[in-house]
C-alpha positions in Angstrom: -82.9 30.4 49.9 -85.2 32.7 51.9 -85.1 35.3 49.2 -86.2 32.7 46.6 -89.0 31.5 48.8 -90.2 35.0 49.3 -90.1 35.8 45.6 -92.0 32.5 44.8 -94.6 33.3 47.4 -95.1 36.8 46.2 -95.5 35.6 42.6 -98.0 33.0 43.7 -100.1 35.5 45.5 -100.0 37.9 42.5 -101.0 35.1 40.1 -103.9 34.1 42.3 -105.1 37.7 42.5 -104.8 38.1 38.7 -106.9 34.9 38.2 -109.6 36.1 40.5 -109.7 39.6 39.0 -110.2 37.9 35.6 -113.2 36.0 36.9 -114.6 39.1 38.4 -114.1 41.0 35.1 -116.0 38.4 33.1 -118.9 38.6 35.6 -118.9 42.4 35.7 -118.8 42.6 31.9 -121.5 40.1 31.3 -123.9 41.6 33.8 -122.8 45.2 33.4 -122.2 45.5 37.2 -122.2 49.2 38.1 -119.7 50.7 40.6 -121.4 51.1 44.0 -124.0 48.4 43.3 -124.6 45.6 45.7 -122.9 43.1 43.4 -119.9 45.4 43.0 -119.7 45.8 46.8 -120.0 42.0 47.2 -116.7 41.6 45.3 -115.4 38.1 45.5 -118.3 37.0 47.8 -120.5 36.7 44.7 -118.8 33.3 44.3 -117.0 32.9 47.6 -118.1 32.7 51.2 -116.0 35.8 52.1 -115.3 39.0 50.1 -111.6 38.2 50.4 -112.1 34.8 48.5 -111.4 31.4 49.8 -114.1 28.7 50.1 -116.8 28.8 47.4 -120.4 29.5 48.1 -123.2 27.6 46.4 -123.1 29.9 43.3 -119.4 29.5 43.0 -119.7 25.7 43.3 -122.2 25.7 40.5 -119.8 27.7 38.3 -117.0 25.4 39.3 -119.0 22.4 38.2 -119.7 24.0 34.8 -116.0 24.8 34.4 -115.1 21.2 35.3 -117.7 19.9 32.8 -116.1 22.0 30.1 -112.6 21.2 31.2 -111.7 24.9 31.5 -109.9 27.0 34.0 -111.1 30.2 32.4 -114.6 31.5 33.2 -116.6 32.7 30.2 -119.9 34.5 29.8 -121.3 31.3 28.3 -120.5 29.5 31.5 -122.2 32.2 33.6 -125.3 31.9 31.3 -125.4 28.1 32.1 -126.1 28.7 35.8 -128.6 31.6 35.3 -131.6 29.2 35.5 -130.3 27.5 38.7 -131.2 28.6 42.2 -127.8 28.1 43.8 -128.7 29.4 47.2 -132.1 27.7 47.2 -134.0 30.9 48.1 -136.7 30.4 45.4 -135.2 32.9 42.9 -133.1 31.9 39.9 -129.5 33.1 39.8 -130.1 35.2 36.7 -133.1 36.9 38.3 -131.1 37.7 41.5 -128.3 39.2 39.4 -130.8 41.4 37.5 -132.2 42.6 40.9 -128.6 43.4 42.0 -128.8 40.6 44.6 -126.0 38.1 45.3 -127.0 34.7 43.8 -124.7 32.9 46.3 -126.2 34.1 49.5 
């Protein structure tokens, strides 16, 4: 029983990591994020409060709302485009403009 629980836990963690890497790939591909850039270094904290994932930041919540509206569990480039004109972090700069400046739109 312990072995089964360990295998299920490992598979769950692996599946979660694969899902998050898929989201990251869509973002990196759409915005041509370069290795070593601020956005690349931010990793999961582009959408999450921490670089390791977990709770969503304001940008992540805006993306989550778009995904809910479209009844999708997969992030697409079109969904990213839908939040470009928002200012998720309320700093006076639109998300798309922050991303162009290599700045995190969720902070």
